[in-house]
N, C-alpha and C positions, 0 to 999 in steps of 0.2 A: 648581613646577607647570608652568612654561613648558617645562622639559625633558621632563616627562611628556607634554605635549601634542605636542611635536615628535616623540617616539618612538612615540606611540600607534598611528599607522597602520602602523608596521613590526611591532609586537609584539601588538597587540590586533586580532583579527579577529572580525567579526560576520557572520552569514548575510545575504545580500543578495537572496534570492528569497522570494516568498510561501510557496512549498512548504517551504523550509527553515526559515522563521521560525515557521510555525504550531505544530509540536510543541514548540518551545522556549517560545513564549508560553504554551502550555498548562501546561508545567512550572512556570514562574514564578507563574502564576495559582493552581495547586494548592498550592504550598508557601508562598506569601507573599501571595496575593490581589493580585498586581501585574498590571494589565491592560496589554496591548500592549507587553510588555517582552521584549527579546531578549538582554539582557546587563546585568550590574551591575559597576561599578567601585567597590570599597570602599577608601577611603584613610584612613590615620591621620596626623594633622597634629601634629608635635611641634616646638616651638621650642627650638633649642639656643643658649644665650647664651654669649658670649665671656667669659673670666675677667677682668673689669675692674670697678673700683669704681663706674664710672658708664657702664654700657653704653648705647650709642646704638642706635637702631633698625637702623642699618646693620650693627651687630655681632651682630644676632640672625639666625640662619640657620634658615629653615623647612625641615623634613625631612618628606617625604611617603613613606609606604609603602603601596603599592597592590596589590590582587589582583583578579582577574576571575573571573567565572563566566558562562557563556553557554549552559547547558543541554546537551542532547545529542540526537542524531537517530538513528533506527533506519531503515535502508534495506533494502528487499527487492525482488526481481523481482516484477512484477505478474502475469505469466502464464507458465506452463510447459505445453507440450503434448508428450506422449510416447506411445509405443505400449505395448500390453500386453507384458510381458517385458523392457522396456528398463529402464535406470537413469536417475535424474534427481538433480541436485544443486540443493538450495534454499539460496540464500545469504542471510546476515543480517549486516549490518555496523552497528556502533555507533561513534559518535564518542567514547564513553566506555568504557574497558575496565579501570578500576581499581575494585576493591571492588564489582563488580556481579555479578548473577546473570542469565544469559540463558536464556530458556525458549522451546521450540517447542510450539505448540498446533495441534491439528487440529480443524476444524469441518466436519461434513457438513451439507448444506442441511437446515434445519429441526430440527437436533439441537443439543444443548449442546456447548460446546468441551471437548476432551479433551487433557490434558497429555501430551506425548510424551517430552520429555527436558529436562534443565536442566544448566547448567554454571556453576560459581562461579569467578571469576577465572582463566579459561582452563584449568580442570581438565577431565579427561575427563568426557564427558557421563554423566549418571545417567538411566536410562529408567524410565518409569512406565506403568501400565495395560497391561502385557503387550506393549509394542511391541518389546521386546528378544527375545521368544521365537522369532519367525520368523527372526531373523538378517538381515532385509532392511533394517533401519533402522540407520544408522551416523551418528555425529557427528564433526566436526572442529573443535576449538577452537583459536583463535590470538588474538593481540592485536587487539582490535577486531572480531572475527568469531566466529560460531558457526554452521557450516553443517550442513545435514541432507541425507544421501544416502539415497535409497530405491532398492533394487535389485529386479529381477524384478517390475516393477510389475504390480499387479492392478487390476481394475475398481473395487474398493472403495477404492483410494487416491485416486480423484477426489474432491477436497475443497478447502476454503480452509485454507491453513496460515499461522498468524500467528507472528511472532517478537516477543518482548517483552523489554525490559531492565528489571531491578528494581534500584533504588538506594535504600537505606534504606526509606522508606515510599512512594516514587514508582515507578510502573510506566509505561513508555513503550512503546506498541505500534507496530510497523511497519504499513504499509497492507495487508499480507497478500499471499500468493501464491496465485493460482488454479492448481491442478494439474488438468489434464484428461488422462485416460488414454484414448486413442483405441482403438477395436477392442473396447470393452466392449459387452455386450448393452444395448440401449437401451430395454428394457421397452415395446416397441411405441410409441415416441415418434419423431416426425420434426419437424425444424425447417426451414422453407422461407424463403428470402430471394430477392428479385429480384437477379440477379447484377450487372447494370449499369444505372445510371440514365442518362437522357439528359443530355448535357453542359449545365451551367448556368453562369451568370455571377455575378460578385461582386454582392452586394446582393439576389440572388434568394432564394426560400424553397423548401424541399423537405421531403417527409415520407418517412422510411424506414419500411419495414414488415417485420414478422417474424410468420410464422404457425406455430403449434405444433399438430400433430395428435397426439392421444393416445387410446389405447384402454383405458387403465387408469389408476388413481391420479388420477382427476379431482379437482380441488380447486385449492388455491393454488399458484401458481408464482412464483418470484422471477426477474425478467428483468433482464439486464445488457446494456449496450451497450458495445462496445469500438471504439476507432478506431486503425488502424495507418497512420500517415502515412509518406510517403516518407522514407527515411533513418533511420527509427526502428528500434531493434533488437527491441522488443517492443510489442504493442498495449497501450494504457492504458485503464482503465475511465473512461468519461465520463458514464454515467448509469445509474440503476437504477430499475425500476418498483416495487420492493418486492414485497410479496405481493399479487397481483392475480388474482382468480378471476372478477371480474364481466365480463371481456371475453371469456368463453368461451361457446360455444353448442354444443349437441348436434347431431349429424347429423339431417337431416330424415327419414332413413330410420328407421322405428319401431323396428326390432330392432337397429339399429347402435349399438355402444358407443362409436363414435368421437366425440371432442369436439374442436372447433376453437377455438383461442385466437389472437387477433390483437393484436399490440402495435405501437405506432407511436412513432417518434421524430421530432418536428418540428424542423427546422433553419431558422432565419430569419436574414435579412440575412447571407448567406454571404460569407466572405472566402476568399482563396486558401489560407489555413492550414487551412481545413476539409476540404480535399481528402484523400482516402485511402480505405481499405477499412474499412467498418463491419460489425462482427460482432455478431450477436445470440446471447446465451447464456442458456439457460433452466435454472434449478435446480428439479428436480421429482423426486419419488420417490427421493430420496437420490442423484441423479445430476445432472451438469451437461452439457447438450447444446449444441453450437455449430452455428450455421448456416454456410453456405459463404462468407458475406460479400457485401456490396454495394459495388461500386466507385463512388465519387462523384468525378466529374471537373469541375473548375471552370476555365473558359477565359476569356480576355479580361482587361482591366484595369479597375480600379475607376473 
């Protein structure tokens, strides 16, 4: 056992960030009801006795055989923005690529998820629900990955795309990729944000605001906030309002069909890491609309 302990750090690796540990903990809880578990070491202890009429404890050799399992993680890009007519590649990486099925799923706002394609053990993708008919959807399977390419983008391609890995009875989902196709008709919707806030200092508080104007499809909206920090390749989702229609008011003009919805994101006790551009995205009427972003500058020391 001493030898195993000495070599453990060299051969046994466990995830060391909360983001990486969360989906693995979920796997162990679902398959074995184990809480807060990120890995298991299973050992078999066998005593081997020396061929002697009177063996002493020193002649008994303990033999340990160990194996490990630490779950698996599915990684996706959080946001992809492209123009109508462009092509986009949605990537999906899994830390497990043996005896697994990987599936791509599309979900439009307010609609049920629809299966796009699957791949078993790196085989060519199999399409479902007519996604192969247009010839715009292609898949690329490789060890540990199953990517989806959409060419000649259309407004209807704007949606959330999930990648999931299926192993035996367990399904692990990625966090999803939001695909926004710009240049699509916006059904008389507009999203307004204040472009720049006055500079604030660490410890201050501020409220970001997003106003949605719509002349049709009044009702529930799903509102998402993204933050794009300096040096980050893609914005990341930081908050969602869920379905909210109670923050909307009709225009004061009697005959006007315009409805104004205001959504706020309070930020308290700011730190330098909160600086960046905050984007408001509104899912409504089967589309996702983005504001132009609000720049938050934080100056000074704590």
